[in-house]
C-alpha positions in Angstrom: 179.2 232.7 175.3 180.3 230.5 172.4 182.7 227.6 172.9 184.8 226.3 170.0 186.7 223.1 170.4 189.6 222.7 167.8 190.8 219.2 167.4 193.8 218.3 165.3 193.8 215.0 163.5 195.8 212.0 164.8 199.1 210.8 163.3 198.8 210.4 159.5 200.1 207.4 157.6 203.0 209.2 156.0 206.8 209.2 156.2 208.0 211.8 158.7 209.3 215.0 157.0 206.8 214.8 154.1 205.0 217.8 152.9 201.4 216.7 152.8 199.0 219.6 153.2 195.8 218.7 151.3 197.0 215.2 150.4 194.2 212.8 151.5 196.1 210.6 153.8 194.7 207.9 156.1 195.7 207.6 159.7 198.4 205.3 161.0 198.2 202.3 163.4 198.1 204.5 166.5 194.7 205.9 165.6 192.6 204.0 168.1 194.9 204.9 171.0 195.2 208.5 170.0 191.4 208.9 169.5 190.7 207.3 172.9 193.0 209.8 174.6 191.2 212.7 172.8 187.8 211.3 173.7 188.7 211.3 177.4 189.7 214.9 177.2 186.5 216.1 175.5 184.1 213.8 177.3 182.2 216.6 179.0 182.0 218.7 175.8 178.6 218.2 174.1 178.6 220.1 170.8 175.5 221.5 169.1 177.4 221.5 165.8 180.4 219.6 164.5 182.5 220.4 161.5 185.3 218.5 159.9 187.8 218.8 157.1 186.7 216.4 154.4 190.1 214.7 154.4 190.1 211.1 155.7 192.4 211.8 158.6 189.9 214.4 160.0 186.5 212.9 159.0 187.6 209.5 160.4 188.4 211.1 163.7 185.2 213.1 163.8 183.2 209.9 163.3 185.1 208.2 166.1 184.8 211.1 168.6 181.1 211.8 167.9 179.6 208.5 166.7 176.0 209.4 167.6 176.1 212.9 166.1 176.2 214.0 162.5 178.9 216.4 161.3 179.4 218.7 158.3 182.4 218.3 156.1 183.6 221.7 154.9 186.4 222.1 152.3 187.4 225.4 153.9 188.7 223.4 156.9 191.3 221.6 154.7 195.0 222.2 155.4 196.9 224.7 153.2 197.6 223.5 149.7 201.2 223.0 148.9 200.5 222.3 145.3 203.3 220.5 143.5 205.2 220.0 146.7 202.5 217.7 148.1 203.8 214.2 149.1 207.4 215.2 148.6 210.0 215.2 151.4 210.7 218.7 152.6 214.5 218.0 152.3 214.0 217.0 148.6 212.3 220.3 147.6 214.4 222.7 145.6 216.2 224.7 148.2 216.3 228.0 146.3 212.5 227.9 145.7 211.8 226.8 149.2 213.9 229.7 150.6 212.2 232.3 148.5 208.8 231.0 149.6 209.8 230.8 153.3 210.9 234.5 153.2 207.4 235.6 152.2 205.0 232.6 152.7 202.3 235.1 153.6 202.1 236.4 150.0 203.9 233.7 147.9 202.5 230.3 147.3 204.2 227.0 146.5 203.9 226.1 142.8 200.2 225.3 142.2 199.4 225.8 145.9 198.1 228.7 148.0 199.6 231.5 149.9 199.2 231.7 153.7 197.2 234.9 153.2 194.7 233.1 150.9 194.6 230.2 153.4 193.8 232.5 156.3 191.1 234.3 154.3 189.5 230.9 153.7 189.6 230.0 157.4 188.3 233.5 158.4 185.3 233.1 156.0 184.5 229.8 157.7 184.9 231.1 161.2 182.8 234.2 160.5 180.0 232.1 159.1 180.0 229.7 162.0 180.0 232.4 164.7 177.6 234.8 163.0 175.3 232.5 161.1 174.7 229.5 163.4 172.7 229.2 166.6 175.4 227.0 168.0 176.9 227.8 171.4 179.2 224.8 171.4 181.0 223.9 168.2 183.6 221.1 167.6 186.0 221.4 164.6 188.2 218.5 163.6 190.9 219.8 161.4 194.6 220.5 160.7 197.5 222.3 162.4 197.4 225.2 159.9 193.7 225.8 160.5 194.1 225.8 164.3 197.0 228.2 163.9 194.8 230.5 161.9 192.2 230.6 164.7 195.0 231.2 167.3 196.4 234.0 165.3 193.1 235.8 165.5 192.1 235.0 169.1 195.6 235.4 170.6 196.7 238.2 168.3 199.8 236.3 167.2 201.6 237.7 164.1 201.8 235.3 161.1 205.6 235.2 161.3 205.4 233.9 164.9 202.6 231.4 164.7 204.9 228.6 163.6 206.8 228.9 166.8 203.8 227.2 168.4 204.2 223.4 168.4 200.9 221.5 168.0 201.1 217.7 168.4 198.8 215.3 166.5 195.6 215.0 168.5 196.0 218.5 170.0 192.8 220.0 171.5 192.4 223.7 171.9 189.3 225.4 173.4 188.3 228.9 172.6 185.7 230.6 174.8 184.3 233.6 173.1 182.7 235.9 175.7 182.2 238.9 173.4 183.7 240.4 170.3 186.4 242.0 172.5 187.1 239.2 174.9 187.9 235.5 174.5 190.0 232.9 176.3 192.1 230.1 174.8 192.7 226.9 176.7 195.1 224.2 175.6 193.5 221.0 176.7 196.0 218.8 174.9 199.1 220.2 173.2 
């Protein structure tokens, strides 16, 4: 059996309602408290491998959670790129362009960004490599909401147009137990 622990970064230092995808934001002042809560939840999980998005909000949490272990930063674990929309308030984006994108976000991309289909492909390539090419039985991944959703789409067979109905808080912790190619279980340890 392989166990994958997916950990979402803590609250970023950004104005609520901002589109920030791959923007490299630091964490806010609640970092220590949030990280401590996560650490309690994962205390019994001893990973053989640890991966993190290279963005500050994830790599800082990976260092805090696993101070005595090394981890690999992997660009494929970054959040979806929103291109020219990055660091803008969602409410300030051109409504007509936002509406067109929202109707087919799977295939359309924000200006200069990536489509959800391309994003999922990137995550699937990472996931396939980790599962098929490592000897790890326990893997921790510190990443973003979109990446976690991509994993859950696969392991829970959730359609892309429904995956955003799932709310994931900052600091969410999801465990996936992969028993075989046909059978896995998903446990929400912290929503």
